[in-house]
C-alpha positions in Angstrom: -33.0 13.3 -40.6 -32.6 16.2 -38.2 -34.3 16.5 -34.8 -36.0 19.8 -34.1 -35.7 21.5 -30.7 -39.1 21.4 -29.2 -38.6 24.8 -27.5 -37.8 26.4 -30.8 -34.4 27.7 -29.6 -31.1 26.6 -31.0 -27.7 26.3 -29.4 -26.8 29.8 -30.5 -29.6 31.3 -28.4 -28.7 29.3 -25.3 -27.3 31.3 -22.3 -23.9 30.2 -21.1 -22.4 31.1 -17.8 -18.8 32.4 -18.3 -18.2 33.7 -14.8 -14.8 33.5 -13.1 -15.8 30.5 -11.0 -17.0 28.4 -14.0 -14.9 25.2 -14.0 -14.7 23.1 -17.1 -12.1 20.6 -15.8 -10.7 20.4 -12.3 -7.1 21.6 -11.6 -6.1 18.2 -10.3 -7.7 14.8 -10.7 -8.1 12.3 -7.9 -5.4 9.9 -9.3 -2.9 12.8 -9.5 -2.5 13.0 -5.7 -0.2 11.2 -3.2 -3.1 8.9 -2.3 -3.9 8.2 -5.9 -0.3 7.1 -6.4 -0.6 4.8 -3.3 1.7 6.9 -1.1 1.0 7.5 2.6 0.1 10.8 4.0 2.8 12.6 5.9 5.9 11.8 3.7 9.5 11.5 4.8 10.8 14.7 3.2 12.3 16.0 6.4 14.3 12.7 6.9 15.4 12.7 3.3 16.7 16.3 3.6 18.5 15.5 6.8 20.2 12.4 5.3 21.7 14.2 2.3 25.3 13.3 1.5 27.9 15.9 2.6 28.8 16.7 -1.1 25.3 18.0 -1.7 25.8 21.1 0.5 
């Protein structure tokens, strides 16, 4: 059994917006962030770079 479109238009006749700002999926999900991983804001990157061993230079 098939269901008929009450408007008489099929999917082929449907207008689709394909403009530049059309987003299908986000670039980054909420769980792919520092907060999503349970990390605190304002990391310690500066401290880690300052504490590099001498042989890393």
